[in-house]
Each structure stands twice: as structure tokens, then as C-alpha cells.
C-alpha positions in Angstrom: 139.3 54.6 200.8 139.0 57.0 197.8 135.8 58.5 196.6 134.4 55.9 194.2 132.0 56.6 191.3 128.4 56.8 192.4 126.3 53.6 192.2 122.7 52.9 193.0 122.3 52.4 196.7 119.8 51.6 199.4 118.3 54.4 201.4 120.6 53.4 204.3 123.6 51.0 204.7 124.7 49.1 207.7 128.3 49.3 208.8 129.3 47.3 211.8 133.0 46.9 211.6 135.0 44.2 213.4 137.5 45.7 215.9 141.2 44.8 215.9 143.9 45.0 218.6 145.3 48.2 217.2 143.9 51.3 218.9 144.5 53.6 215.9 142.7 51.3 213.6 139.8 50.8 216.0 139.5 54.6 216.5 139.3 54.9 212.7 136.5 52.3 212.5 134.6 54.2 215.2 134.8 57.4 213.0 133.9 55.5 209.9 130.7 54.2 211.6 129.9 57.8 212.7 130.4 59.1 209.2 128.1 56.3 207.8 125.5 57.1 210.4 125.5 60.8 209.2 125.3 59.7 205.6 122.4 57.5 206.3 120.5 60.4 208.0 121.2 62.7 205.1 120.2 60.2 202.4 117.1 59.0 204.3 115.9 62.6 204.7 116.5 63.4 201.0 114.9 60.1 199.8 111.7 60.7 201.8 111.3 64.4 200.9 112.1 64.0 197.2 109.9 60.8 196.8 106.9 62.6 198.3 107.1 65.5 195.8 108.0 63.2 192.9 105.0 61.0 193.7 102.4 63.8 193.9 103.7 65.3 190.7 104.1 62.0 188.8 107.9 62.3 188.2 108.8 58.6 188.7 107.8 56.8 185.5 109.2 58.0 183.2 111.8 59.8 185.4 111.4 63.5 185.1 113.2 66.5 186.6 112.1 68.5 189.6 111.6 71.5 187.3 108.9 69.5 185.4 107.2 68.9 188.8 107.4 72.6 189.7 105.8 73.6 186.4 103.1 70.9 186.6 102.3 72.0 190.2 102.1 75.7 189.4 100.1 75.1 186.2 97.6 73.1 188.2 97.4 75.8 190.9 96.9 78.3 188.1 94.0 76.2 186.8 92.5 76.2 190.3 92.8 80.0 190.6 91.7 80.6 187.0 95.1 82.3 186.4 94.7 84.7 189.4 98.0 84.2 191.2 97.5 87.5 192.9 94.7 86.0 195.0 97.3 83.8 196.8 100.0 86.6 197.0 102.3 84.7 194.7 105.9 85.9 194.8 109.1 84.7 193.2 112.1 84.5 195.6 115.8 84.8 195.3 116.3 81.8 197.6 114.7 78.5 198.4 111.9 77.5 197.8 112.0 79.7 194.7 108.5 81.2 195.2 106.0 81.7 198.0 102.2 82.0 198.2 99.4 81.9 200.7 98.8 78.2 200.5 95.8 78.3 202.9 93.7 79.6 200.0 94.5 76.5 197.8 92.6 73.3 197.8 93.9 70.8 200.4 95.6 68.7 197.7 97.4 71.6 196.2 98.2 73.1 199.6 99.8 69.8 200.5 101.7 69.7 197.1 103.1 73.2 197.7 104.2 72.2 201.3 105.9 69.1 199.9 107.8 71.4 197.5 108.9 73.7 200.4 109.9 70.7 202.6 111.9 69.2 199.8 113.7 72.5 199.2 114.6 72.8 202.9 115.7 69.1 203.1 118.1 69.6 200.1 119.4 72.8 201.7 119.9 71.1 205.0 121.7 68.1 203.3 124.3 70.5 201.9 125.0 71.9 205.4 125.2 68.4 207.0 127.4 67.0 204.2 129.8 69.9 204.6 130.3 68.8 208.2 130.8 65.1 207.3 133.2 65.7 204.3 136.3 66.7 206.3 135.7 63.8 208.7 135.5 61.5 205.7 138.8 62.9 204.3 140.4 62.5 207.7 139.3 58.8 207.6 141.0 58.4 204.2 144.2 60.1 205.4 144.5 58.1 208.6 143.6 54.8 206.8 146.3 55.4 204.2 148.9 55.8 207.0 147.7 52.8 208.9 147.8 50.6 205.8 151.5 51.5 205.4 152.2 50.0 208.9 150.5 46.6 208.3 153.7 44.8 207.4 155.9 46.3 210.2 155.0 44.0 213.1 153.0 41.0 214.0 150.4 43.2 215.7 149.8 45.1 212.5 149.8 41.9 210.5 146.8 40.7 212.6 145.2 44.1 212.2 145.5 43.6 208.4 143.5 40.3 208.7 140.7 42.2 210.5 140.8 44.9 207.9 140.4 42.4 205.1 137.4 41.0 207.0 135.9 44.5 207.0 136.8 45.1 203.3 133.3 44.8 201.8 131.7 47.1 204.4 134.5 49.7 204.0 134.1 49.5 200.2 130.3 50.0 200.5 130.8 53.0 202.8 133.1 54.6 200.2 130.6 54.0 197.4 127.8 55.3 199.6 129.8 58.5 200.3 130.1 59.0 196.5 126.5 58.2 195.9 125.2 60.7 198.5 127.5 63.4 197.2 126.4 62.8 193.6 122.7 62.9 194.7 123.1 66.2 196.6 124.9 67.8 193.6 122.2 66.5 191.2 119.3 67.7 193.3 120.9 71.1 194.0 121.4 71.6 190.3 117.8 70.7 189.5 116.6 73.2 192.1 118.9 75.9 190.8 117.6 75.3 187.3 114.0 75.4 188.5 114.4 78.6 190.4 116.3 80.2 187.4 113.7 79.2 184.8 110.8 80.4 186.9 112.2 83.9 186.9 111.8 84.2 183.2 108.6 86.2 182.2 107.9 83.8 179.4 107.7 80.8 181.8 105.0 82.4 184.1 103.0 83.3 181.0 103.3 79.7 179.8 102.2 78.3 183.2 99.1 80.4 182.8 98.5 79.0 179.3 99.0 75.4 180.6 96.5 76.2 183.4 93.9 77.2 180.9 94.6 74.0 179.0 94.2 71.9 182.2 90.7 73.4 182.8 89.7 72.7 179.2 90.9 69.1 179.4 89.6 68.7 182.9 92.9 67.2 184.2 92.5 66.2 187.8 95.9 66.4 189.5 99.5 67.6 189.0 100.5 64.0 188.3 98.0 63.8 185.4 99.4 67.1 184.1 102.8 65.5 184.0 101.5 62.3 182.4 99.6 64.2 179.7 101.9 67.2 179.2 105.2 66.1 180.6 107.0 65.9 177.2 105.7 69.3 176.2 106.9 70.8 179.5 110.3 69.2 179.1 110.7 70.7 175.6 109.6 74.1 177.0 112.2 73.9 179.8 114.9 72.9 177.3 114.1 75.9 175.1 114.2 78.3 178.1 117.5 76.8 179.3 119.1 77.6 175.9 118.0 81.2 175.9 119.4 84.0 178.1 
């Protein structure tokens, strides 16, 4: 039960392990099911929150980063406000969600978009805390499982337990892969948010957002997703340039 390389997974997995006659192994199976339940909750929460923001900002096809979505959103808000971010009390923050504003002064669509950004930030932050609780439990499972496996050839009782364990093999394997998948997902999303917050603190980026906002009004683009569709490649290049400069 090592940590396998991440693979594409479903939002949740089902692990209902067959029980054996060995108490230590059955206790382990109970804990594995609890860990999987926690992983399901974390991954489902992340999947819903991220998908909502990615959908409203058009980040799915082609797949684009959360930073692109943040700039598309802020550029569209700038267009709505004619560049007057002071009118919504816009402030950059040192923590999540990276910036704040009085969203009640935005259009309903952009108010919702901003709240989806905030919710996604909170969900990613929560997932880190929840995963930090699950990780030692997972490592405990690995440690106990390794010790039990050593005992499978010692007696008839453990020989029968080994047969049950083989029957559970595919579900145990999937649970290990799922652990790796969720861990990789949290790391990736956390890095994307960190990059987004860091880039937005650069003066040149806010100035560029204002320029894109003017361009949006000239071209009469109708949504953040359309901004991403029409200007996504340009925004990606702009982000890349700012990542490479101090």
C-alpha cells in the first residue's frame, strides 16, 4: 500500500472491503474505508468548487490555469466598472482569496463569479487541512498492512486471511491510487492559487487588467468565458512573462 503515481480518477470511489477472520486485518479494513470516505469528501468538494469557477471563466477547453480565470474575471469586472476598481473597494490581500471587493456593486453575473472564486479558494484551503488529518491515518494503514502481510504464511488463520486480502486487492489498489490522485490534485491547485496571488501583486498586472478591460468594452465581449476564449492565449503569454520576472 505505497503511494502510487496519480492517475485520472472519478470524483469518488467505492471501497467496501470483504472482512476476514483476523481482527487486526479487519480493523485495518475499517480504517481504510474511513480514509477513503474522507478522501471522497475532499475530492468531491474540490471537484465541485473548481468546476464551477472553471466553467464560468471558460477554463475547460482548452484546459487553462486558475490564474487565467482570475485575470479574465478581473478584466471583465474592470470593463463593467470602466476601470474604476476604487468604486468596489478593491484590495489585494496577503492570504486567500488574494483580493477582496464589494461584490454587491457588481452585476449579478460578476458578483456570482467573484463568489465562486472565493468559495473555490476556501475549498482548496479546507482540503489542505482535511488532508493533513487523513495523511497520518493513511501512513498508519500502510505500516500496519506491511506488518500483517508478513504474518500471512505463519498459520492457517493468516493463510485464509491472505485469500480474503487477495479478493480485496483491486479495491485496495484503487484506494492507494486515489490517495495519490487527491494529493497531487491538492498540490497542483494550491500551486496555481499561489501563482495567481503572487502575480496579481505586481503593478504591471493590474495595469494590464485595466487595458484588457478597455479592450473588452471595445470588442463588446459578453462574459469572462468569452474573454478567455478570445484572449486566453494572450493572457497565458502575459502570465508567463510575469512569472519569469522578479
